[in-house]
C-alpha positions as CSV (number, residue, x, y, z in Angstrom):
1,M,-0.4,14.8,3.5
2,N,1.3,12.8,0.7
3,I,1.6,9.1,1.5
4,I,3.4,8.4,-1.8
5,E,5.6,10.8,-3.6
6,I,7.6,9.6,-6.7
7,S,9.7,11.9,-8.7
8,H,11.3,11.1,-12.1
9,L,11.1,7.4,-11.4
10,S,12.5,5.1,-14.1
11,K,13.4,1.4,-14.4
12,I,15.7,0.1,-17.1
13,Y,16.4,-3.6,-17.6
14,V,19.8,-4.5,-19.1
15,T,20.2,-7.8,-20.9
16,A,22.6,-9.2,-23.5
17,A,20.2,-7.9,-26.1
18,G,20.5,-4.4,-24.8
19,E,18.4,-2.0,-22.6
20,T,14.6,-2.1,-22.1
21,V,13.0,0.9,-20.6
22,A,10.1,-0.5,-18.6
23,L,9.3,2.8,-16.9
24,G,10.5,6.2,-17.9
25,D,10.5,9.5,-15.9
26,V,7.2,9.0,-14.0
27,S,6.2,11.5,-11.3
28,F,3.1,11.7,-9.1
29,S,1.9,11.9,-5.5
30,I,-0.9,10.2,-3.7
31,Q,-2.5,11.7,-0.6
32,K,-3.6,9.8,2.5
33,G,-7.1,8.5,2.1
34,E,-7.1,8.4,-1.7
35,F,-8.4,5.5,-3.8
36,V,-6.3,5.5,-7.0
37,A,-6.4,3.0,-9.9
38,I,-3.2,2.7,-12.0
39,M,-4.3,1.4,-15.3
40,G,-2.8,0.3,-18.5
41,P,-2.6,-2.6,-21.0
42,S,-0.3,-5.6,-20.7
43,G,3.3,-4.4,-21.2
44,S,2.6,-0.8,-20.3
45,G,4.9,-0.7,-17.2
46,K,2.1,-0.8,-14.6
47,S,3.4,-4.0,-13.0
48,T,7.0,-2.6,-12.9
49,L,5.5,0.5,-11.2
50,M,3.7,-1.8,-8.7
51,H,6.9,-3.5,-7.8
52,L,8.6,-0.2,-7.2
53,L,5.7,1.1,-5.1
54,G,5.7,-2.1,-3.1
55,C,9.5,-1.9,-2.5
56,L,9.9,-5.3,-4.3
57,D,12.3,-3.7,-6.7
58,A,14.6,-0.7,-6.9
59,P,14.3,2.1,-9.5
60,T,17.2,2.8,-11.9
61,S,16.8,6.5,-11.2
62,G,14.4,8.9,-9.4
63,T,13.2,9.1,-5.9
64,Y,10.4,7.4,-4.0
65,M,9.1,8.7,-0.6
66,L,6.7,6.4,1.3
67,D,4.9,7.9,4.3
68,G,7.6,10.6,4.6
69,E,10.6,8.1,4.2
70,N,13.0,7.9,1.3
71,V,13.2,4.2,0.5
72,E,16.1,4.6,-1.9
73,N,19.0,3.9,0.5
74,L,17.4,1.3,2.8
75,T,18.9,-2.1,3.4
76,E,17.2,-5.3,2.5
77,D,16.2,-5.8,6.1
78,E,14.8,-2.3,6.3
79,L,12.8,-2.8,3.1
80,A,11.4,-6.0,4.4
81,E,10.2,-4.2,7.5
82,I,8.6,-1.5,5.3
83,R,6.8,-4.1,3.3
84,N,5.5,-5.8,6.5
85,K,4.5,-2.7,8.3
86,K,3.6,0.0,5.8
87,I,2.3,-1.8,2.7
88,G,-0.7,-4.2,2.7
89,F,-0.3,-6.4,-0.4
90,I,-3.3,-7.9,-2.1
91,F,-2.4,-10.1,-5.1
92,Q,-4.4,-11.6,-8.0
93,A,-3.5,-15.1,-6.8
94,F,-4.6,-14.5,-3.1
95,N,-1.4,-16.1,-1.7
96,L,-3.2,-17.9,1.1
97,L,-2.0,-21.2,2.7
98,P,-4.6,-23.7,1.4
99,R,-5.0,-26.1,4.3
100,T,-4.7,-23.3,6.9
101,T,-7.8,-21.7,8.5
102,V,-9.0,-18.3,7.4
103,L,-8.1,-16.9,10.9
104,Q,-4.6,-18.3,10.9
105,N,-3.9,-17.0,7.4
106,V,-4.8,-13.5,8.5
107,M,-2.7,-13.8,11.7
108,L,0.4,-14.7,9.8
109,P,1.9,-11.3,9.0
110,M,1.4,-10.3,12.7
111,R,3.4,-13.3,13.8
112,Y,6.3,-12.2,11.6
113,A,6.0,-8.8,13.2
114,G,6.2,-10.3,16.7
115,L,2.8,-9.3,18.0
116,P,1.5,-11.3,21.0
117,E,-1.0,-14.0,20.0
118,E,-3.9,-12.4,21.8
119,E,-3.4,-9.2,19.9
120,R,-3.0,-11.1,16.6
121,E,-6.3,-13.0,17.1
122,K,-8.2,-9.8,18.1
123,R,-7.1,-7.9,15.0
124,A,-7.7,-10.8,12.7
125,V,-11.2,-11.3,13.9
126,K,-11.9,-7.5,13.7
127,Y,-10.8,-7.3,10.0
128,L,-12.5,-10.6,9.0
129,E,-15.7,-9.3,10.4
130,M,-15.1,-6.0,8.5
131,V,-15.0,-8.0,5.2
132,G,-18.0,-10.1,6.0
133,L,-16.2,-13.3,7.0
134,G,-16.8,-13.4,10.7
135,Q,-18.7,-16.7,10.3
136,R,-15.9,-18.3,8.3
137,L,-13.0,-18.1,10.8
138,N,-12.3,-21.8,11.1
139,Y,-12.8,-22.7,7.4
140,T,-9.6,-23.5,5.6
141,S,-8.9,-21.2,2.6
142,N,-9.6,-24.1,0.1
143,Q,-13.1,-24.5,1.5
144,I,-14.2,-21.0,0.5
145,S,-14.9,-19.3,-2.9
146,G,-12.4,-17.2,-4.8
147,G,-14.1,-14.0,-3.9
148,Q,-14.1,-15.0,-0.2
149,Q,-10.4,-15.9,-0.5
150,Q,-9.7,-12.4,-1.8
151,R,-11.6,-10.9,1.1
152,V,-9.4,-13.0,3.4
153,A,-6.4,-11.4,1.6
154,I,-7.8,-7.9,2.2
155,A,-8.3,-8.6,5.9
156,R,-4.7,-9.9,6.1
157,A,-3.4,-6.8,4.4
158,L,-5.2,-4.5,6.9
159,T,-3.9,-6.2,10.1
160,M,-0.7,-4.2,10.3
161,D,-2.5,-0.9,9.8
162,P,-0.4,-0.1,6.7
163,A,0.1,3.3,5.2
164,I,-1.2,2.0,1.8
165,L,-3.1,-1.0,0.5
166,L,-1.5,-2.1,-2.8
167,A,-3.7,-4.3,-4.8
168,D,-2.3,-6.0,-8.0
169,E,-5.1,-7.0,-10.4
170,P,-7.3,-8.0,-7.3
171,T,-10.2,-9.2,-9.4
172,G,-8.3,-11.0,-12.0
173,N,-9.0,-14.5,-10.7
174,I,-12.6,-14.2,-9.6
175,A,-16.0,-14.1,-11.3
176,S,-17.6,-10.8,-12.1
177,A,-20.2,-11.0,-9.3
178,Q,-17.5,-11.7,-6.8
179,A,-15.4,-8.9,-8.3
180,E,-18.2,-6.5,-7.6
181,E,-18.3,-7.6,-3.9
182,V,-14.5,-7.1,-3.6
183,M,-14.7,-3.6,-5.1
184,S,-17.5,-2.8,-2.7
185,I,-15.1,-3.8,0.2
186,F,-12.3,-1.6,-1.2
187,Q,-14.7,1.3,-1.4
188,D,-15.9,0.7,2.2
189,I,-12.4,0.5,3.6
190,N,-11.4,3.6,1.6
191,E,-14.3,5.5,3.1
192,K,-12.9,4.5,6.6
193,G,-9.8,6.4,5.7
194,H,-7.5,3.7,4.2
195,T,-5.3,4.6,1.2
196,V,-5.9,2.2,-1.7
197,V,-3.7,1.9,-4.8
198,M,-5.0,-0.6,-7.3
199,I,-3.2,-1.9,-10.4
200,T,-5.7,-3.0,-13.1
201,H,-6.0,-3.3,-16.9
202,E,-9.8,-3.4,-16.7
203,P,-11.7,-0.1,-17.2
204,D,-14.8,-1.3,-15.4
205,I,-12.7,-2.1,-12.3
206,A,-10.8,1.2,-12.5
207,A,-14.1,3.0,-12.6
208,H,-14.7,2.2,-8.9
209,A,-11.6,4.4,-7.9
210,K,-11.7,8.1,-7.3
211,R,-8.7,8.8,-9.4
212,I,-7.2,7.1,-12.5
213,I,-3.6,7.2,-13.6
214,M,-3.0,5.8,-17.1
215,I,0.3,4.2,-18.0
216,R,1.3,3.3,-21.6
217,D,4.7,2.3,-23.0
218,G,6.4,3.1,-19.7
219,Q,5.0,6.6,-19.6
220,M,2.3,8.3,-17.6
221,V,-0.2,9.5,-20.2
222,S,-2.9,10.9,-17.9
223,D,-3.8,11.4,-14.2
224,E,-7.4,12.5,-13.7
225,P,-10.0,12.5,-11.0
226,N,-12.8,10.0,-11.8
227,K,-15.9,12.2,-12.2
228,H,-18.2,9.2,-12.5
229,V,-17.2,6.8,-9.7
230,V,-19.2,3.5,-10.0
231,R,-20.5,2.4,-6.6
232,A,-20.1,-1.4,-6.3
233,K,-23.0,-3.5,-5.2
234,S,-22.2,-5.5,-2.0
235,G,-23.3,-9.1,-1.8
């Protein structure tokens, strides 16, 4: 089953200086349970593609089906609901509240979704234990390392049982040893059946995915299975 299906997707920015084609005529599909790296250098269009996949921006043309739903004609409120319930975002900057506990940070999206407090806490503890932070529940996010903060962000992204985990340069702000731990967690949760789509410009990070899509100058230049998946070492 295809979780993501994009067809002839393009994004053109219009300014006083003229038109800039950030993404041109890109088509691919991603099946449930895949671990896909979308890779390309700075300015390649991969960030534009991430914003479109995350329903943070609308394409100029083309169609995007997410979990069987065409997101093209949804209202802003409907898109916000899609982002909250179907997409688990993991950003380079973590986006945690600094003086708030790890547990409360992870519970936050569920509060927006209206889940009862008991259910919010139960899910938050479950996923924090999954990422190895069961002993850090009451630490504030500024009391833990960058790698641990990214693990909190992964736990938070999982709480709504999203159709996809969308990770934007998830190792960009952490040391290489911590990056290895984070990639190990991605591989573990992918093996549990979660769909992971990761944006990166680093070949050694993309090497942990099972499939690599290359973007350059707004075009998809290759889409290949990774025949030599690197198994990350856990901490």
